[in-house]
N, C-alpha and C positions, 0 to 999 in steps of 0.2 A: 444434511443441510444446516447451515449456520444461521439460525434465526430467520428473519425476514429480509435477508440481503437482496434477494431478487425483487421484492416489492419496493424496497428503498431505491434500488437502481432504476427501476421503471419510472418511479415517481420523479426522481431527479432528472433523468433523461427527458421525460415528457416536458418538464418545465423549461429546460434549456432549449429543447426543440421548438417550443412555442415561440420563444424569442428569436430563434435563428431562422425559422421557416421563411419569413418575409425577406430575409437577406440571402436566401439560397445557400445557407451554411448547414453543416451537419455535426452531429456528435458521434464520436467513435469510441468503442469500448472493447474490453477483452476480459475473459474469465467468467462471463455470466451465462454462457450457454449450458454449462454443466456445474452442478454444485459439488459433485464428487471429484476429487483430484486423481488424475491418472498417474501423476508423479508422486513418489513417496517422500515424506518428510522425515528428517533425522532427529531422533530424540537425543543423540549424543552431540550433535553440532548446533542444533536449533535452526537449521536451514534445510535446503533440499538434500535428499540422500545423494543425488548426483547432480550438482549444480551445473555441470557442463551441458547436460541434456536440456535444460530449460533456460540457458543463458540468454538466448535471443527471443524466446517466447514464453516468459514466465506467466503462468495462469493466476498467480497471486503475488503481491508484494509483501514479503515477510519482514516484520519489524520485531526486534527483540526487546523484552522487558525484564527488569530485575528489581526486587525489593530488598532493601537492607536497612536495618535500624529505623524502620518506619518511613523510609523514603522510597519512591519509585523512580526508576531510571529507564528511559526509552532510548534505544540506540539502533542504528543501522546494523544489519547482521554482521557479526564479527566471528573470526576463527578463535581457537583457544589461545593463540598468541596475541590476541587483541587487535590484529590487523583485519581490515574489512575484507569480506568475500568480494571477488572481482565484480560480481553482479548484484551487490547489496543495494546499490542505488538505481538498479534497473526496475522501472515501475511496471512495464508491460509492453504491449505491442498493439499496433493499429493497422487497419486496412485503409489507406488514404489514396487510392488510385485516382479518385476524381479531383483531389486537391481542394476540397471544400471543407476540410475539418478545422473547426475553430474551438472545439472542446473535446476532452477525453475523460473517460470514466474508468476506474479500475477498482479492484478489491484488495484490501489490506487485511492480513491475518496476523494474529499475535503468537509469538514464540516466547514462552515464559521460562526464564532460567531459574532452576531450583537450586537449593543450597548444596546439593551433591554434584553440581555442574551438569546435571542432566537437564533436558528441556521438556516442557509440556506444551501441547497445542490445544487450548481449551475451546476451540470453535468460536472465538471472539473475532468478529469482523467489523470493518468499517468500509464505507464507500467513499473514495476520494476522487475529486474531479478537478480538472484544470481548464481554464478558459483563456484564449489568446485574443489579442486585439485584432489580428487578421489571420486568415487561414494559413495553415502550413502548406508548403509546396507539395505537389502531387508526388506520390511514391508508389510502392508496390503493395501487394496484399499482406505483407508482414514486415512493417517497419518498427524497429525496436526503439522504445522510449527509455533513455538511460541517462546516467550522470545527473540525477536530480540534485539541484543546488538551491537550497532555500535561502542562502545568503544573497545570491544574485537573482533569485526568483527565475530560474531557468532550468530547462531540460535539453538533452541532446537528441536530435532527430536527423537522420541521414548525415551523421557525423558533424553536424553544425549545431550551435547553441541558439535556442529560441527562448525568449522571456515570456512567461505567462503573466497575465494581468489579474488572475484570480485563482486561488486555491481553496477548495471547500472540503471539509471532512464531515461526513454524516454518520451518526451512530446507527446501528441496527438493533433489533431485539434479540438478545442472547438468551440461551436456555438457562445458564447459571450466571448470575451477576457477580459472583465471587467464587474464588477457588481457595482451597486450603494452601497456605504458604508457610512452610516451616511447622514446628511443633504446635504452636498456638495461634499463629497469625493467619491473615487472609490477604489476598490481593483482589481488588475489585475491578470490574469493567470500567467503572467511572474513573478510577485512578489511572488506569491504562489509557483511557480516552484523553484525559488532561495531559498526560505525558506525551502522547502521540501528537496532540495539537501543537504543543510548544516545539517539539522536535521538527515537525514539518514546516513550522512557521519561521524558526530561527536557526535550525541546524544544531542546536545545543543538545548535548546528552543530558537530558533533563533530570533534575532531582527535585521532587515535590514532597514537602513535609506533609 
């Protein structure tokens, strides 16, 4: 279990539902029923062991982090040739059969690139949520949310682009606030959180001094 992720999720969802209930709107989520992952993570690629198995229903959104000469960089998941994995901007999936979804909540996990090009997954998580000005059209029990675009503030749902009106990132309580990074340095959860914030707000591959 990654800190208090479930407690954070329940609190965020409850607050949004309190606002939505008078409007007959709902909040949809994915990845919160089980803390343990059924799909393996790859320490050599920093992504899923078999990305094709989770392309349409990823239980987590994996963001990669790297620290070099005192700066932290956050990026969408990349291959060794620096190109994005096809599903690197796929956030998750929702069940929206009723067509009353105006908010979505997902889990983000950290993939830390080490100096030997291996990756570490330190159980750092964040809860990220999106709010829309009007409900998304009715769909099926597993609609993929993909093509996250922070520049245009949009996601793709049912192969169409929809703008979100609000994006929120909520920290969780992590077991270790810092990890050893290199021979003498460390990388902290706070540093990763700041890099994630700017990445999701602007799309920049962030360098923070």
